[in-house]
C-alpha positions as CSV (number, residue, x, y, z in Angstrom):
1,M,0.0,0.0,0.0
2,A,1.4,3.4,-1.0
3,S,1.8,6.1,1.5
4,L,0.9,9.7,0.5
5,A,2.8,12.8,1.5
6,P,0.7,15.1,3.6
7,G,-0.7,18.1,1.9
8,F,-2.7,18.9,-1.2
9,V,-1.8,18.2,-4.8
10,R,-0.9,21.6,-6.3
11,R,0.6,23.4,-9.2
12,D,4.4,24.2,-9.0
13,G,5.2,26.1,-12.1
14,E,4.6,23.7,-15.0
15,R,4.5,20.7,-12.7
16,I,1.7,19.0,-10.6
17,V,3.2,18.0,-7.3
18,D,2.2,16.7,-3.9
19,G,2.7,18.2,-0.5
20,S,6.4,17.2,-0.5
21,G,7.0,18.7,-3.9
22,A,7.3,15.3,-5.6
23,P,5.4,14.7,-8.9
24,A,1.8,13.8,-8.4
25,L,-1.1,12.4,-10.6
26,R,1.4,10.6,-12.7
27,R,-0.3,7.4,-13.7
28,G,-4.1,7.1,-13.3
29,V,-7.1,5.2,-14.6
30,G,-10.7,6.4,-15.3
31,I,-13.6,4.7,-13.5
32,G,-16.0,5.0,-16.5
33,N,-19.4,3.5,-16.3
34,W,-19.9,3.4,-12.5
35,L,-21.6,6.7,-11.9
36,L,-22.3,7.5,-15.6
37,P,-22.9,4.4,-17.7
38,E,-22.0,4.5,-21.4
39,G,-23.7,2.2,-23.9
40,Y,-20.5,1.2,-25.8
41,M,-19.1,-0.3,-22.7
42,W,-22.0,-2.7,-22.6
43,H,-22.0,-3.3,-26.4
44,L,-25.5,-1.8,-26.7
45,G,-27.0,-0.2,-29.7
46,S,-27.0,3.5,-30.5
47,A,-30.5,4.0,-29.1
48,H,-29.1,3.0,-25.7
49,G,-25.9,5.1,-25.4
50,S,-26.6,7.5,-22.5
51,P,-27.3,6.6,-18.8
52,R,-31.0,7.5,-19.1
53,E,-31.3,5.4,-22.3
54,I,-29.6,2.4,-20.6
55,E,-31.9,2.9,-17.6
56,A,-34.9,2.9,-19.9
57,L,-33.7,-0.4,-21.5
58,I,-33.2,-2.2,-18.2
59,G,-36.7,-1.0,-17.1
60,E,-38.2,-2.2,-20.3
61,L,-36.6,-5.6,-19.9
62,V,-37.3,-6.3,-16.2
63,G,-39.8,-3.7,-14.9
64,G,-39.3,-0.9,-12.4
65,E,-38.8,-2.8,-9.2
66,R,-36.2,-5.2,-10.6
67,A,-34.5,-2.3,-12.4
68,A,-34.1,-0.4,-9.1
69,E,-32.6,-3.5,-7.6
70,F,-30.3,-3.9,-10.5
71,W,-28.9,-0.4,-10.3
72,A,-28.4,-0.6,-6.5
73,R,-26.4,-3.8,-7.0
74,F,-24.6,-2.3,-10.0
75,R,-23.3,0.6,-7.8
76,R,-22.2,-2.0,-5.2
77,D,-20.5,-4.5,-7.5
78,F,-19.1,-2.7,-10.5
79,F,-16.6,-0.7,-8.5
80,N,-15.7,-0.9,-4.9
81,A,-12.8,-1.3,-2.5
82,D,-11.6,-4.5,-4.2
83,D,-11.2,-2.7,-7.5
84,V,-9.2,0.1,-5.7
85,A,-6.9,-2.6,-4.2
86,A,-6.5,-4.2,-7.7
87,L,-5.7,-1.0,-9.5
88,A,-3.3,0.1,-6.8
89,A,-1.5,-3.2,-7.1
90,S,-1.3,-2.8,-10.9
91,G,0.7,0.5,-10.5
92,F,-1.9,3.3,-10.8
93,D,-1.4,6.2,-8.3
94,H,-4.8,7.9,-8.9
95,I,-8.2,7.6,-10.4
96,R,-10.4,10.0,-12.3
97,L,-14.0,9.6,-11.1
98,P,-16.6,10.6,-13.7
99,I,-19.8,12.0,-11.9
100,N,-23.2,12.4,-13.5
101,A,-25.0,15.3,-11.9
102,R,-28.2,13.3,-11.8
103,V,-26.6,10.9,-9.3
104,V,-25.9,13.6,-6.8
105,M,-28.5,16.3,-7.6
106,D,-32.1,16.2,-8.7
107,D,-33.7,18.4,-11.4
108,D,-34.8,20.9,-8.8
109,G,-31.3,21.3,-7.4
110,R,-31.7,19.2,-4.3
111,F,-28.6,17.2,-3.3
112,L,-29.0,13.4,-3.1
113,A,-27.4,11.9,-0.1
114,A,-27.3,8.4,-1.6
115,G,-25.2,9.7,-4.5
116,F,-22.8,11.6,-2.4
117,A,-22.4,8.5,-0.2
118,L,-21.0,6.7,-3.2
119,V,-18.4,9.5,-3.8
120,D,-17.6,9.5,-0.1
121,A,-17.1,5.7,-0.1
122,C,-14.8,6.0,-3.1
123,L,-12.6,8.6,-1.4
124,D,-12.4,6.4,1.7
125,W,-11.4,3.3,-0.3
126,C,-8.8,5.3,-2.2
127,E,-7.4,6.9,1.0
128,A,-7.0,3.4,2.5
129,H,-4.8,2.4,-0.5
130,G,-2.9,5.7,-1.1
131,I,-4.7,6.5,-4.4
132,R,-5.7,10.0,-5.2
133,V,-9.0,11.0,-6.8
134,I,-9.8,13.5,-9.5
135,L,-13.4,14.5,-9.3
136,D,-14.7,14.9,-12.8
137,L,-18.1,16.4,-13.7
138,H,-18.7,14.1,-16.6
139,G,-22.4,15.0,-17.0
140,A,-23.3,18.6,-16.0
141,P,-26.8,19.7,-15.4
142,G,-28.4,20.2,-18.8
143,G,-25.4,18.6,-20.5
144,Q,-22.2,20.2,-21.7
145,T,-21.7,18.2,-24.9
146,G,-25.2,17.4,-26.3
147,T,-24.1,13.7,-26.7
148,N,-24.6,10.5,-24.8
149,I,-21.6,11.0,-22.6
150,D,-23.1,13.8,-20.6
151,D,-26.6,12.3,-20.2
152,S,-28.2,15.4,-21.7
153,P,-32.0,15.1,-21.8
154,R,-32.5,16.6,-25.2
155,K,-29.1,15.9,-26.8
156,L,-28.1,19.6,-26.6
157,P,-25.4,21.3,-24.6
158,E,-28.1,23.1,-22.6
159,L,-25.5,24.2,-19.9
160,F,-24.7,26.9,-22.4
161,L,-28.3,27.6,-23.6
162,A,-30.1,28.2,-20.3
163,E,-29.1,30.2,-17.2
164,R,-30.9,27.7,-15.0
165,Y,-28.4,25.0,-15.9
166,Q,-25.5,27.5,-15.3
167,E,-26.9,28.1,-11.8
168,L,-27.4,24.4,-11.1
169,T,-23.8,23.6,-12.2
170,E,-22.4,26.4,-10.1
171,R,-24.5,25.2,-7.1
172,L,-23.3,21.6,-7.6
173,W,-19.6,22.6,-7.8
174,V,-19.9,24.7,-4.7
175,E,-21.4,21.8,-2.9
176,I,-18.7,19.4,-4.1
177,A,-15.9,21.9,-3.2
178,R,-17.5,22.6,0.2
179,R,-17.9,18.9,1.1
180,Y,-14.3,17.9,0.2
181,A,-12.4,21.1,0.9
182,G,-10.4,19.4,3.6
183,R,-9.8,16.1,1.8
184,E,-6.2,15.8,0.7
185,I,-7.0,12.6,-1.1
186,V,-8.8,14.7,-3.7
187,G,-6.1,15.4,-6.3
188,A,-8.0,17.9,-8.5
189,L,-11.4,19.2,-9.5
190,D,-12.1,18.6,-13.2
191,L,-14.8,21.1,-14.0
192,L,-16.3,19.8,-17.2
193,N,-15.6,16.7,-19.3
194,E,-15.1,17.2,-23.0
195,P,-17.4,20.3,-23.4
196,L,-18.8,21.5,-26.7
197,P,-17.7,19.0,-29.3
198,N,-18.0,19.4,-33.0
199,H,-19.7,22.6,-34.3
200,W,-20.6,23.7,-30.8
201,Q,-17.0,24.5,-30.0
202,W,-17.0,27.6,-32.2
203,E,-20.5,28.9,-31.4
204,F,-20.1,28.7,-27.6
205,G,-16.3,28.9,-27.1
206,E,-16.5,32.3,-25.3
207,A,-19.4,31.0,-23.2
208,L,-17.3,28.0,-22.1
209,A,-14.5,30.4,-21.0
210,A,-17.0,32.5,-19.1
211,T,-18.4,29.3,-17.4
212,Y,-15.0,28.3,-16.3
213,R,-14.3,31.7,-14.8
214,R,-17.7,31.6,-13.1
215,L,-17.2,28.2,-11.6
216,T,-13.6,29.0,-10.5
217,S,-14.8,32.1,-8.6
218,A,-17.6,30.1,-6.9
219,I,-15.3,27.2,-5.9
220,R,-12.6,29.5,-4.5
221,R,-15.1,31.0,-2.1
222,V,-15.2,27.7,-0.3
223,D,-12.0,25.8,-1.3
224,R,-8.7,27.6,-1.7
225,D,-6.6,24.4,-1.8
226,H,-7.5,22.0,-4.5
227,L,-6.0,22.0,-8.0
228,I,-8.6,23.0,-10.7
229,M,-8.4,21.4,-14.2
230,Y,-9.8,23.0,-17.3
231,E,-10.5,20.9,-20.4
232,G,-10.6,22.4,-23.9
233,S,-13.7,22.2,-26.1
234,H,-14.1,19.6,-28.8
235,W,-13.4,16.5,-26.8
236,A,-11.0,18.5,-24.5
237,N,-8.6,19.2,-27.4
238,N,-9.4,22.7,-28.7
239,W,-7.4,25.0,-26.4
240,S,-8.0,28.2,-28.2
241,I,-9.9,29.7,-25.2
242,F,-6.8,29.3,-23.0
243,T,-5.1,32.7,-23.4
244,E,-4.5,33.6,-19.8
245,V,-4.2,32.0,-16.4
246,W,-7.5,32.1,-14.6
247,D,-6.3,30.5,-11.4
248,D,-2.8,30.2,-9.9
249,N,-3.5,26.6,-8.8
250,S,-4.7,25.2,-12.1
251,A,-3.8,22.8,-14.9
252,L,-5.0,22.2,-18.5
253,Q,-6.3,18.9,-19.7
254,F,-6.4,17.3,-23.1
255,H,-7.5,13.8,-24.2
256,K,-5.8,11.6,-26.9
257,Y,-7.4,8.9,-29.0
258,W,-6.9,7.5,-32.4
259,S,-4.1,9.8,-33.5
260,P,-0.4,9.1,-34.0
261,P,1.5,8.7,-30.7
262,T,4.1,11.3,-31.7
263,R,5.5,14.5,-30.2
264,E,4.2,16.4,-33.2
265,S,0.7,15.3,-32.3
266,I,0.9,17.0,-28.9
267,A,3.0,20.0,-29.9
268,E,0.1,22.4,-29.4
269,Y,-0.3,21.4,-25.8
270,L,3.4,21.5,-25.1
271,G,3.5,25.0,-26.6
272,K,0.6,26.1,-24.4
273,R,2.4,24.8,-21.3
274,A,5.4,26.9,-22.2
275,E,3.3,30.0,-23.1
276,L,1.1,30.0,-19.9
277,G,3.5,28.2,-17.5
278,L,0.7,25.8,-16.5
279,P,0.9,22.1,-16.0
280,I,-0.7,19.9,-18.6
281,Y,-2.4,16.5,-18.1
282,V,-3.8,13.8,-20.3
283,G,-7.2,13.1,-18.7
284,E,-8.2,10.3,-21.1
285,S,-6.3,8.0,-23.5
286,G,-6.5,4.4,-24.5
287,E,-9.1,2.4,-26.5
288,N,-6.3,1.2,-28.8
289,T,-3.8,-1.6,-29.4
290,P,-1.2,-2.4,-26.8
291,E,1.5,-1.2,-29.2
292,W,-0.2,2.2,-29.6
293,V,-0.7,2.4,-25.8
294,E,2.9,1.6,-25.1
295,E,4.1,4.4,-27.5
296,A,1.6,7.0,-26.4
297,F,2.1,6.6,-22.7
298,A,5.8,6.4,-23.0
299,L,5.6,9.7,-24.9
300,F,3.5,11.3,-22.1
301,E,6.0,10.3,-19.5
302,S,9.0,11.4,-21.5
303,E,7.4,14.9,-21.7
304,G,6.6,15.1,-18.0
305,I,2.9,14.8,-18.5
306,G,0.7,12.9,-16.0
307,W,-1.8,10.6,-17.6
308,N,-5.1,8.8,-17.0
309,F,-6.0,5.6,-18.9
310,W,-9.6,5.1,-20.0
311,P,-11.3,3.1,-18.6
312,W,-10.7,0.6,-15.8
313,K,-13.1,-2.1,-17.0
314,K,-15.7,-2.8,-19.7
315,I,-17.8,-5.8,-20.7
316,D,-16.0,-8.3,-23.0
317,T,-13.0,-6.1,-23.8
318,I,-9.3,-6.4,-24.8
319,T,-8.6,-2.7,-24.4
320,S,-9.0,-2.1,-20.6
321,P,-7.1,-3.6,-17.7
322,R,-10.1,-5.6,-16.6
323,S,-12.8,-7.3,-18.7
324,I,-16.2,-8.4,-17.5
325,V,-17.2,-11.8,-18.9
326,P,-20.6,-11.6,-20.6
327,P,-22.9,-14.3,-19.2
328,P,-25.0,-16.6,-21.4
329,G,-28.0,-14.6,-22.7
330,W,-26.2,-11.3,-22.8
331,D,-25.9,-11.5,-26.6
332,A,-29.7,-11.6,-26.7
333,I,-30.0,-8.4,-24.7
334,T,-27.5,-6.6,-26.8
335,A,-29.2,-7.8,-30.0
336,F,-32.5,-6.5,-28.8
337,S,-30.9,-3.2,-28.0
338,R,-29.6,-2.9,-31.5
339,G,-33.0,-3.8,-33.0
340,E,-31.6,-7.1,-34.3
341,G,-33.5,-9.6,-32.1
342,P,-36.7,-10.1,-30.0
343,R,-37.0,-8.8,-26.5
344,P,-36.1,-11.6,-24.0
345,S,-38.8,-12.4,-21.4
346,G,-38.6,-10.6,-18.1
347,D,-37.5,-13.6,-16.1
348,V,-34.8,-14.6,-18.7
349,A,-33.5,-11.0,-18.9
350,W,-33.4,-10.8,-15.1
351,A,-31.4,-14.0,-14.8
352,T,-29.0,-12.7,-17.3
353,L,-28.6,-9.3,-15.5
354,E,-28.0,-11.1,-12.2
355,A,-25.3,-13.2,-13.8
356,L,-23.8,-10.0,-15.3
357,L,-23.7,-8.4,-11.9
358,A,-21.8,-11.3,-10.4
359,N,-19.3,-11.1,-13.3
360,M,-18.7,-7.4,-12.6
361,R,-17.0,-8.0,-9.2
362,A,-13.3,-7.4,-9.1
363,D,-12.5,-11.0,-8.3
364,A,-14.6,-12.3,-11.3
365,C,-13.1,-10.0,-13.9
366,E,-10.5,-11.2,-16.3
367,Q,-7.1,-9.3,-16.2
368,V,-6.1,-8.1,-19.6
369,F,-2.3,-8.5,-19.2
370,P,-1.2,-6.9,-22.5
371,V,-2.8,-3.6,-21.5
372,E,-1.1,-3.4,-18.2
373,A,2.2,-4.5,-19.7
374,A,1.9,-1.7,-22.3
375,L,1.2,0.9,-19.6
376,F,3.8,-0.2,-17.0
377,G,6.3,-2.4,-18.8
378,E,8.5,-4.1,-16.2
379,R,6.6,-2.4,-13.4
380,S,3.4,-4.3,-14.4
381,P,2.5,-7.6,-12.7
382,A,1.8,-8.8,-16.2
383,A,5.5,-8.6,-17.0
384,R,6.8,-10.1,-13.8
């Protein structure tokens, strides 16, 4: 079990460091799917990509009462202290925790104790294993992307279209900052995941910058200590809005998928680091071959950039450190979700979902050795 230096993770010039001044947030993994399910991680069809769409599918298959039981058990079994122990043993030193606003806040702005209890438990598990946590608002009220990954109700980035959602997002971040202001295990506050992709990036770029400044000001009224991370628009990678330093204790985040793992491909971000004197960080990367992963993550480390691999586990995968074995009958559910097969009966679907839940537990998952070896080389248990 790793021991952590006392003190908050912070900016030191162009570096992210811990309380002792040593590099921090160096090698992490994203806990996708737990608090914000994504359909591709389940092999579902395009009609069931967002959390609310996946919830509707489960409800259609097994009814409301069983669906409620499924989600309660999913939160318990998909990710827990056993997973934290496993990822710590693999060599990760932090996690990025994607949060869906709907888990911790209702539509009227009331905070949900059960949702915050999950975040609290995660922080406790990580504290016990010396693993820091980046709190990532993956799905803001109203949605910041207009895609399935933010659970937006109308597939629009309504955070930038309605003042009500600005107010709710500010209220939520103030509550998160207030609750965890004294927790040194929190490594950073990641304000918005991948805001304004595609054409939205140009129409609302200035609105994004204004939102970041607004959230920063609100957070700093209750939390002066935690590092704040800002992601660019267009899947975190358009950094044109970053022309000045908004907060002295901040860092800039980009994501890297499906592009050459070369220094030239990240030159823009290296240049911005030099221009503003801020640390830079790779908040998501992966979903590729072991060869690509090995080259990309070696590149990040050679340039002094901390990274976070995406994600920790998925169903039937060869691109994550852990794979959930699909039980018999799961192919029938995925075929139904894609419109390629009949709906399984309620009892059959429920038996399949119960078997899936059992297979989600850390001790039931398959370890994908090539991924860990690509990330850690000789440091990986896969290479020992």
